[in-house]
N, CA, C and O atoms as a MOPAC input file, in Angstrom:
PM7 MOZYME 1SCF
protein

 N      0.85300 1    -1.17100 1     0.00000 1
 C      0.00000 1     0.00000 1     0.00000 1
 C      0.90000 1     1.23600 1     0.00000 1
 O      1.82900 1     1.33500 1     0.80200 1
 N      0.62700 1     2.14400 1    -0.87600 1
 C      1.43600 1     3.35400 1    -0.98200 1
 C      1.00600 1     4.37100 1     0.06700 1
 O     -0.08600 1     4.29000 1     0.62800 1
 N      1.88400 1     5.31700 1     0.31400 1
 C      1.60800 1     6.36500 1     1.28100 1
 C      0.40900 1     7.21000 1     0.84000 1
 O     -0.40400 1     7.61300 1     1.67100 1
 N      0.30200 1     7.47400 1    -0.43300 1
 C     -0.82000 1     8.24600 1    -0.97000 1
 C     -2.14500 1     7.51700 1    -0.73400 1
 O     -3.13800 1     8.12100 1    -0.32900 1
 N     -2.14100 1     6.21000 1    -0.99500 1
 C     -3.35200 1     5.41700 1    -0.79400 1
 C     -3.73500 1     5.36300 1     0.69000 1
 O     -4.91600 1     5.42200 1     1.03200 1
 N     -2.73800 1     5.25200 1     1.55900 1
 C     -2.99100 1     5.22800 1     2.99800 1
 C     -3.59500 1     6.54000 1     3.47700 1
 O     -4.53400 1     6.52600 1     4.27200 1
 N     -3.07800 1     7.66800 1     3.01300 1
 C     -3.63000 1     8.98200 1     3.37700 1
 C     -5.07900 1     9.11900 1     2.90700 1
 O     -5.92700 1     9.62900 1     3.64000 1
 N     -5.35700 1     8.67100 1     1.70600 1
 C     -6.71500 1     8.73000 1     1.16300 1
 C     -7.67500 1     7.90500 1     2.01400 1
 O     -8.79200 1     8.33600 1     2.30200 1
 N     -7.23600 1     6.73500 1     2.40600 1
 C     -8.05800 1     5.86800 1     3.24100 1
 C     -8.32800 1     6.49400 1     4.60700 1
 O     -9.45000 1     6.42900 1     5.10800 1
 N     -7.31800 1     7.09100 1     5.20400 1
 C     -7.48400 1     7.75300 1     6.50200 1
 C     -8.43800 1     8.93100 1     6.39500 1
 O     -9.30800 1     9.09700 1     7.25000 1
 N     -8.29200 1     9.75700 1     5.35400 1
 C     -9.20400 1    10.89300 1     5.15600 1
 C    -10.65000 1    10.43800 1     4.99700 1
 O    -11.57100 1    11.06700 1     5.51700 1
 N    -10.83400 1     9.35100 1     4.28000 1
 C    -12.17500 1     8.82000 1     4.08000 1
 C    -12.78800 1     8.37300 1     5.40500 1
 O    -13.95300 1     8.66500 1     5.67600 1
 N    -12.02600 1     7.67800 1     6.22100 1
 C    -12.53600 1     7.20500 1     7.50800 1
 C    -12.82300 1     8.36200 1     8.45400 1
 O    -13.83700 1     8.34600 1     9.15200 1
 N    -11.95800 1     9.35500 1     8.49000 1
 C    -12.18600 1    10.53000 1     9.34400 1
 C    -13.42700 1    11.27000 1     8.87500 1
 O    -14.25500 1    11.66500 1     9.69700 1
 N    -13.57000 1    11.46400 1     7.59300 1
 C    -14.75000 1    12.14200 1     7.05100 1
 C    -16.02300 1    11.38700 1     7.33800 1
 O    -17.04800 1    11.99700 1     7.64400 1
 N    -15.98300 1    10.08700 1     7.24600 1
 C    -17.16200 1     9.26800 1     7.52600 1
 C    -17.56300 1     9.41100 1     8.99200 1
 O    -18.74900 1     9.50100 1     9.30900 1
 N    -16.58000 1     9.43100 1     9.87700 1
 C    -16.88300 1     9.53900 1    11.29500 1
 C    -17.47000 1    10.91000 1    11.62100 1
 O    -18.38500 1    11.00700 1    12.43800 1
 N    -16.95800 1    11.96600 1    10.99600 1
 C    -17.47200 1    13.30500 1    11.26600 1
 C    -18.89000 1    13.49000 1    10.74700 1
 O    -19.63500 1    14.31500 1    11.27600 1
 N    -19.27400 1    12.74400 1     9.73300 1
 C    -20.60500 1    12.88500 1     9.15600 1
 C    -21.63000 1    11.96000 1     9.80000 1
 O    -22.82300 1    12.07600 1     9.52000 1
 N    -21.18900 1    11.04600 1    10.65600 1
 C    -22.13200 1    10.10500 1    11.26100 1
 C    -23.06100 1    10.84600 1    12.21700 1
 O    -22.63100 1    11.77900 1    12.89500 1
 N    -24.31900 1    10.44500 1    12.27800 1
 C    -25.28600 1    11.17200 1    13.09200 1
 C    -25.01400 1    11.07900 1    14.58600 1
 O    -25.34000 1    12.01300 1    15.31900 1
 N    -24.43100 1     9.98700 1    15.06200 1
 C    -24.18800 1     9.83100 1    16.49100 1
 C    -22.84600 1     9.12100 1    16.67900 1
 O    -22.81000 1     7.89700 1    16.80200 1
 N    -21.75500 1     9.86600 1    16.70300 1
 C    -20.45500 1     9.22400 1    16.79200 1
 C    -20.14300 1     8.64500 1    18.16900 1
 O    -19.30600 1     7.74900 1    18.28200 1
 N    -20.79900 1     9.14000 1    19.21600 1
 C    -20.52400 1     8.60700 1    20.55000 1
 C    -21.26300 1     7.28600 1    20.76400 1
 O    -22.28300 1     7.02100 1    20.12900 1
 N    -20.74300 1     6.48200 1    21.64900 1
 C    -21.38200 1     5.20300 1    21.94100 1
 C    -22.60200 1     5.41600 1    22.82100 1
 O    -22.71000 1     6.42400 1    23.52000 1
 N    -23.51400 1     4.46400 1    22.78300 1
 C    -24.73300 1     4.58600 1    23.56900 1
 C    -24.41100 1     4.35300 1    25.04300 1
 O    -23.74200 1     3.38100 1    25.39300 1
 N    -24.87700 1     5.22300 1    25.87500 1
 C    -24.66600 1     5.17600 1    27.31000 1
 C    -25.87400 1     4.53400 1    27.97600 1
 O    -26.96100 1     4.52900 1    27.39900 1
 N    -25.70900 1     3.99800 1    29.16600 1
 C    -26.81900 1     3.36500 1    29.87200 1
 C    -27.92500 1     4.36000 1    30.20700 1
 O    -29.06200 1     3.95900 1    30.45600 1
 N    -27.60700 1     5.64100 1    30.21600 1
 C    -28.63200 1     6.66400 1    30.46600 1
 C    -29.43100 1     6.98000 1    29.20600 1
 O    -30.44200 1     7.67900 1    29.27200 1
 N    -28.98000 1     6.46200 1    28.04600 1
 C    -29.59700 1     6.77400 1    26.76000 1
 C    -30.32300 1     5.59700 1    26.11700 1
 O    -30.69400 1     5.68400 1    24.94700 1
 N    -30.53600 1     4.51000 1    26.83700 1
 C    -31.19100 1     3.35400 1    26.22500 1
 C    -32.58500 1     3.74000 1    25.75000 1
 O    -33.33300 1     4.36500 1    26.50200 1
 N    -32.95300 1     3.38600 1    24.52500 1
 C    -34.28900 1     3.71300 1    24.03200 1
 C    -35.36200 1     2.97100 1    24.82300 1
 O    -35.27400 1     1.76000 1    25.02500 1
 N    -36.36000 1     3.70200 1    25.25900 1
 C    -37.46000 1     3.10800 1    26.01000 1
 C    -37.22100 1     3.03200 1    27.49900 1
 O    -38.14600 1     2.72600 1    28.25100 1
 N    -35.98600 1     3.30400 1    27.95700 1
 C    -35.64600 1     3.25000 1    29.37900 1
 C    -35.26500 1     4.65900 1    29.81700 1
 O    -34.32300 1     5.24900 1    29.29000 1
 N    -36.00500 1     5.19300 1    30.78700 1
 C    -35.77200 1     6.55600 1    31.25600 1
 C    -35.21000 1     6.49800 1    32.67600 1
 O    -35.86200 1     5.98500 1    33.58600 1
 N    -33.99700 1     7.02600 1    32.86100 1
 C    -33.31300 1     7.01800 1    34.15700 1
 C    -33.44600 1     8.40100 1    34.78500 1
 O    -33.13000 1     9.41100 1    34.15600 1
 N    -33.91600 1     8.43800 1    36.03000 1
 C    -34.07100 1     9.70000 1    36.74500 1
 C    -33.26700 1     9.60100 1    38.03900 1
 O    -33.55100 1     8.75900 1    38.89100 1
 N    -32.25600 1    10.47200 1    38.18300 1
 C    -31.46700 1    10.55400 1    39.41000 1
 C    -31.48300 1    12.00500 1    39.84900 1
 O    -31.07500 1    12.89200 1    39.09900 1
 N    -31.95200 1    12.24900 1    41.06200 1
 C    -32.05200 1    13.61500 1    41.57300 1
 C    -31.45200 1    13.70200 1    42.96200 1
 O    -31.43300 1    12.72800 1    43.71400 1
 N    -30.96400 1    14.88500 1    43.28700 1
 C    -30.43800 1    15.14900 1    44.62600 1
 C    -31.58000 1    15.64300 1    45.50600 1
 O    -32.43900 1    16.40200 1    45.05800 1
 N    -31.57900 1    15.20500 1    46.76000 1
 C    -32.56900 1    15.64300 1    47.73900 1
 C    -31.81800 1    16.30200 1    48.89100 1
 O    -31.46200 1    15.62500 1    49.85600 1
 N    -31.56800 1    17.61800 1    48.80800 1
 C    -30.76000 1    18.27900 1    49.83300 1
 C    -31.44100 1    18.35000 1    51.20000 1
 O    -30.75900 1    18.45000 1    52.22000 1
 N    -32.74500 1    18.30200 1    51.23500 1
 C    -33.45900 1    18.36600 1    52.51200 1
 C    -33.18300 1    17.11500 1    53.33900 1
 O    -32.92200 1    17.20200 1    54.53900 1
 N    -33.24100 1    15.95100 1    52.69400 1
 C    -32.99600 1    14.68300 1    53.39500 1
 C    -31.55100 1    14.20400 1    53.25800 1
 O    -31.19900 1    13.13300 1    53.75200 1
 N    -30.71000 1    15.00600 1    52.58300 1
 C    -29.29900 1    14.68300 1    52.40100 1
 C    -29.10800 1    13.31200 1    51.75700 1
 O    -28.37500 1    12.46400 1    52.26600 1
 N    -29.78400 1    13.11700 1    50.62900 1
 C    -29.67600 1    11.83800 1    49.91900 1
 C    -29.89600 1    12.06100 1    48.41900 1
 O    -30.14500 1    13.18100 1    47.97200 1
 N    -29.79800 1    10.98200 1    47.66400 1
 C    -30.07900 1    10.99700 1    46.23100 1
 C    -31.21800 1    10.02100 1    45.96600 1
 O    -31.32200 1     8.98200 1    46.61800 1
 N    -32.06200 1    10.36000 1    45.01400 1
 C    -33.17000 1     9.49400 1    44.65100 1
 C    -32.99100 1     9.02300 1    43.21000 1
 O    -32.54800 1     9.77700 1    42.34400 1
 N    -33.34200 1     7.76900 1    42.97400 1
 C    -33.22200 1     7.20500 1    41.62900 1
 C    -34.48000 1     6.42400 1    41.29300 1
 O    -35.11000 1     5.80800 1    42.15300 1
 N    -34.82100 1     6.47100 1    40.02200 1
 C    -36.00900 1     5.76500 1    39.53500 1
 C    -35.79900 1     5.40100 1    38.07300 1
 O    -35.18200 1     6.15300 1    37.31800 1
 N    -36.31700 1     4.24400 1    37.68000 1
 C    -36.25400 1     3.79100 1    36.29800 1
 C    -37.68500 1     3.61600 1    35.79900 1
 O    -38.48900 1     2.92900 1    36.42800 1
 N    -37.99600 1     4.23600 1    34.67400 1
 C    -39.29800 1     4.02300 1    34.04200 1
 C    -39.06100 1     3.44900 1    32.65200 1
 O    -38.20500 1     3.92100 1    31.90300 1
 N    -39.83100 1     2.42700 1    32.32600 1
 C    -39.69600 1     1.75400 1    31.03700 1
 C    -40.99900 1     1.93500 1    30.27900 1
 O    -42.07700 1     1.60800 1    30.77500 1
 N    -40.87900 1     2.46300 1    29.06900 1
 C    -42.04600 1     2.75600 1    28.24600 1
 C    -42.82600 1     1.47500 1    27.93800 1
 O    -42.26100 1     0.49400 1    27.45500 1
 N    -44.11600 1     1.50000 1    28.22000 1
 C    -45.04800 1     0.39900 1    27.94600 1
 C    -44.72500 1    -0.88600 1    28.70700 1
 O    -45.25100 1    -1.94300 1    28.35900 1
 N    -43.87600 1    -0.82600 1    29.73300 1
 C    -43.53200 1    -2.01100 1    30.52500 1
 C    -43.45400 1    -1.63300 1    32.00800 1
 O    -42.36800 1    -1.42300 1    32.54900 1
 N    -44.60100 1    -1.55200 1    32.64400 1
 C    -44.65400 1    -1.19000 1    34.05500 1
 C    -43.93500 1    -2.22100 1    34.92900 1
 O    -43.42000 1    -1.87600 1    35.99300 1
 N    -43.89400 1    -3.48200 1    34.49000 1
 C    -43.23900 1    -4.52500 1    35.28300 1
 C    -41.72400 1    -4.32900 1    35.36700 1
 O    -41.09000 1    -4.84300 1    36.28800 1
 N    -41.13900 1    -3.59600 1    34.42300 1
 C    -39.70000 1    -3.33400 1    34.44900 1
 C    -39.36600 1    -2.00300 1    35.11800 1
 O    -38.20700 1    -1.74800 1    35.44800 1
 N    -40.36400 1    -1.16400 1    35.31800 1
 C    -40.14900 1     0.12200 1    35.98200 1
 C    -39.95800 1    -0.09700 1    37.47700 1
 O    -40.40600 1    -1.10200 1    38.03100 1
 N    -39.28500 1     0.85600 1    38.12700 1
 C    -39.01100 1     0.72600 1    39.56000 1
 C    -39.61400 1     1.89800 1    40.32200 1
 O    -39.81100 1     2.97500 1    39.75900 1
 N    -39.90800 1     1.68700 1    41.60200 1
 C    -40.30700 1     2.82600 1    42.42700 1
 C    -39.07900 1     3.67800 1    42.75400 1
 O    -37.94800 1     3.24700 1    42.53100 1
 N    -39.29300 1     4.85800 1    43.27000 1
 C    -38.18900 1     5.73700 1    43.64700 1
 C    -37.47100 1     5.16000 1    44.85900 1
 O    -38.09800 1     4.76900 1    45.84400 1
 N    -36.13600 1     5.11500 1    44.76800 1
 C    -35.31900 1     4.61000 1    45.87300 1
 C    -34.36800 1     5.70100 1    46.33000 1
 O    -33.96200 1     6.55500 1    45.54100 1
 N    -34.01500 1     5.66900 1    47.61500 1
 C    -33.10100 1     6.65100 1    48.19600 1
 C    -31.73200 1     6.03000 1    48.41700 1
 O    -31.60600 1     4.85100 1    48.75000 1
 N    -30.69800 1     6.86500 1    48.22000 1
 C    -29.32600 1     6.42100 1    48.40000 1
 C    -28.53400 1     7.49600 1    49.13600 1
 O    -28.84400 1     8.68400 1    49.04300 1
 N    -27.51500 1     7.06800 1    49.86200 1
 C    -26.69800 1     8.00800 1    50.63600 1
 C    -25.77000 1     8.83600 1    49.75900 1
 O    -25.44700 1     9.97400 1    50.09700 1
 N    -25.33800 1     8.27100 1    48.63300 1
 C    -24.41000 1     9.00400 1    47.76500 1
 C    -24.86200 1     8.93300 1    46.30700 1
 O    -25.66900 1     8.08300 1    45.93200 1
 N    -24.33200 1     9.82900 1    45.50700 1
 C    -24.63600 1     9.83800 1    44.08600 1
 C    -24.06400 1     8.60300 1    43.40000 1
 O    -24.67100 1     8.06100 1    42.47600 1
 N    -22.89000 1     8.16000 1    43.85800 1
 C    -22.29400 1     6.95700 1    43.28100 1
 C    -23.16800 1     5.73200 1    43.50000 1
 O    -23.33500 1     4.91200 1    42.59800 1
 N    -23.72600 1     5.60900 1    44.70500 1
 C    -24.62500 1     4.47900 1    44.97900 1
 C    -25.85500 1     4.53200 1    44.08100 1
 O    -26.28600 1     3.51100 1    43.54500 1
 N    -26.41500 1     5.72200 1    43.92300 1
 C    -27.59200 1     5.88800 1    43.06700 1
 C    -27.26500 1     5.55100 1    41.61100 1
 O    -28.04500 1     4.87900 1    40.93700 1
 N    -26.11900 1     6.01500 1    41.13100 1
 C    -25.70900 1     5.71400 1    39.75100 1
 C    -25.45700 1     4.22700 1    39.55000 1
 O    -25.84000 1     3.66700 1    38.52300 1
 N    -24.81800 1     3.58300 1    40.51800 1
 C    -24.53900 1     2.15100 1    40.40700 1
 C    -25.83400 1     1.35400 1    40.31600 1
 O    -25.97500 1     0.47900 1    39.46200 1
 N    -26.77800 1     1.66300 1    41.20500 1
 C    -28.06300 1     0.94900 1    41.20400 1
 C    -28.83000 1     1.22500 1    39.91100 1
 O    -29.37000 1     0.30600 1    39.29400 1
 N    -28.87500 1     2.50100 1    39.50500 1
 C    -29.63000 1     2.88100 1    38.30100 1
 C    -29.02900 1     2.23300 1    37.05800 1
 O    -29.76400 1     1.79500 1    36.17200 1
 N    -27.72400 1     2.16900 1    36.98400 1
 C    -27.08600 1     1.54600 1    35.82600 1
 C    -27.43200 1     0.06000 1    35.75000 1
 O    -27.75800 1    -0.45800 1    34.68200 1
 N    -27.35900 1    -0.60800 1    36.88100 1
 C    -27.68800 1    -2.03700 1    36.91400 1
 C    -29.13600 1    -2.27100 1    36.47900 1
 O    -29.40400 1    -3.14600 1    35.65500 1
 N    -30.05200 1    -1.50400 1    37.02200 1
 C    -31.47300 1    -1.67100 1    36.67300 1
 C    -31.77100 1    -1.28400 1    35.23800 1
 O    -32.58000 1    -1.93600 1    34.57800 1
 N    -31.13200 1    -0.23400 1    34.74200 1
 C    -31.35000 1     0.19100 1    33.35600 1
 C    -30.84100 1    -0.87300 1    32.38700 1
 O    -31.49300 1    -1.16000 1    31.38300 1
 N    -29.68700 1    -1.45600 1    32.67900 1
 C    -29.15100 1    -2.50100 1    31.80600 1
 C    -30.03700 1    -3.74500 1    31.81900 1
 O    -30.26500 1    -4.35900 1    30.77600 1
 N    -30.53200 1    -4.11500 1    32.99400 1
 C    -31.45000 1    -5.26200 1    33.07200 1
 C    -32.72300 1    -5.00500 1    32.27300 1
 O    -33.18700 1    -5.87100 1    31.53100 1
 N    -33.27800 1    -3.81800 1    32.42900 1
 C    -34.51700 1    -3.47100 1    31.71500 1
 C    -34.28500 1    -3.47100 1    30.20700 1
 O    -35.11800 1    -3.96900 1    29.45000 1
 N    -33.16600 1    -2.91800 1    29.77400 1
 C    -32.88600 1    -2.85700 1    28.33600 1
 C    -32.68400 1    -4.25700 1    27.75800 1
 O    -33.15200 1    -4.54300 1    26.65600 1
 N    -31.99400 1    -5.12800 1    28.48800 1
 C    -31.83100 1    -6.50700 1    28.02000 1
 C    -33.18000 1    -7.20500 1    27.91800 1
 O    -33.41300 1    -7.96700 1    26.98000 1
 N    -34.06400 1    -6.95300 1    28.86900 1
 C    -35.40200 1    -7.54600 1    28.80400 1
 C    -36.17800 1    -7.03000 1    27.59900 1
 O    -36.87400 1    -7.79000 1    26.92600 1
 N    -36.05100 1    -5.72700 1    27.33200 1
 C    -36.72400 1    -5.15500 1    26.16100 1
 C    -36.19100 1    -5.77100 1    24.87500 1
 O    -36.96700 1    -6.09800 1    23.97800 1
 N    -34.88000 1    -5.93300 1    24.77700 1
 C    -34.29400 1    -6.53700 1    23.58200 1
 C    -34.73900 1    -7.98600 1    23.43800 1
 O    -35.01800 1    -8.44200 1    22.32900 1
 N    -34.80600 1    -8.71400 1    24.55500 1
 C    -35.24900 1   -10.10600 1    24.51900 1
 C    -36.69200 1   -10.23100 1    24.07400 1
 O    -37.03300 1   -11.14000 1    23.31800 1
 N    -37.54700 1    -9.32100 1    24.54100 1
 C    -38.95800 1    -9.38900 1    24.14600 1
 C    -39.13100 1    -9.00800 1    22.67600 1
 O    -40.02200 1    -9.53200 1    22.00900 1
 N    -38.29600 1    -8.10700 1    22.16300 1
 C    -38.36500 1    -7.75400 1    20.74300 1
 C    -37.95700 1    -8.94200 1    19.88100 1
 O    -38.56500 1    -9.19000 1    18.84000 1
 N    -36.93200 1    -9.67700 1    20.30500 1
 C    -36.49300 1   -10.85800 1    19.54800 1
 C    -37.57800 1   -11.92500 1    19.55500 1
 O    -37.80600 1   -12.58200 1    18.54000 1
 N    -38.25200 1   -12.10500 1    20.69200 1
 C    -39.34200 1   -13.07900 1    20.76400 1
 C    -40.47500 1   -12.67700 1    19.83700 1
 O    -41.03200 1   -13.52200 1    19.13500 1
 N    -40.82400 1   -11.38900 1    19.82600 1
 C    -41.89100 1   -10.90200 1    18.95400 1
 C    -41.54300 1   -11.13000 1    17.48900 1
 O    -42.40200 1   -11.52400 1    16.70100 1
 N    -40.30100 1   -10.88900 1    17.12300 1
 C    -39.88500 1   -11.07400 1    15.73000 1
 C    -39.88800 1   -12.55600 1    15.34500 1
 O    -40.23300 1   -12.90600 1    14.21600 1
 N    -39.50600 1   -13.41700 1    16.27700 1
 C    -39.51200 1   -14.86000 1    15.95700 1
 C    -40.94200 1   -15.37400 1    15.81500 1
 O    -41.19200 1   -16.26500 1    15.00400 1
 N    -41.87900 1   -14.83400 1    16.58200 1
 C    -43.28800 1   -15.21900 1    16.46200 1
 C    -43.82900 1   -14.78100 1    15.11000 1
 O    -44.55100 1   -15.52800 1    14.45000 1
 N    -43.47300 1   -13.55400 1    14.69800 1
 C    -43.93000 1   -13.04800 1    13.40000 1
 C    -43.37300 1   -13.91900 1    12.27300 1
 O    -44.08900 1   -14.23900 1    11.32500 1
 N    -42.09900 1   -14.30200 1    12.37300 1
 C    -41.48700 1   -15.14100 1    11.32800 1
 C    -42.14800 1   -16.51900 1    11.25200 1
 O    -42.33900 1   -17.06400 1    10.16500 1
 N    -42.49200 1   -17.07300 1    12.41200 1
 C    -43.09000 1   -18.41800 1    12.41400 1
 C    -44.51900 1   -18.40100 1    11.89600 1
 O    -45.01400 1   -19.42800 1    11.43100 1
 N    -45.19200 1   -17.26000 1    11.96600 1
 C    -46.56300 1   -17.15500 1    11.45700 1
 C    -46.60800 1   -17.11900 1     9.94100 1
 O    -47.65600 1   -17.39400 1     9.35700 1
 N    -45.52500 1   -16.79400 1     9.29900 1
 C    -45.52800 1   -16.65400 1     7.83500 1
 C    -45.61200 1   -17.96700 1     7.15500 1
 O    -45.62600 1   -18.02600 1     5.92600 1

């Protein structure tokens, strides 16, 4: 591979990345259908966290209190990831049912 060809390839990859609609990776706070709410409660000196899942009340959680923001983030991340995996699993089941009906 020549130096000219290598430069062209690098420019193409950089340009493609700059034009992509969402170059950053998906964060656990950004899962589609999963809404993470973490708020500070200065009156009670704690943090509150809650997970709501669109159209899936069974995966949503009640508001929980934590002593630190790190504890709230750790719990919320774990619950958000579990909820998102469940949503992905149910979508795969729905698609397999549709395929088997054909």
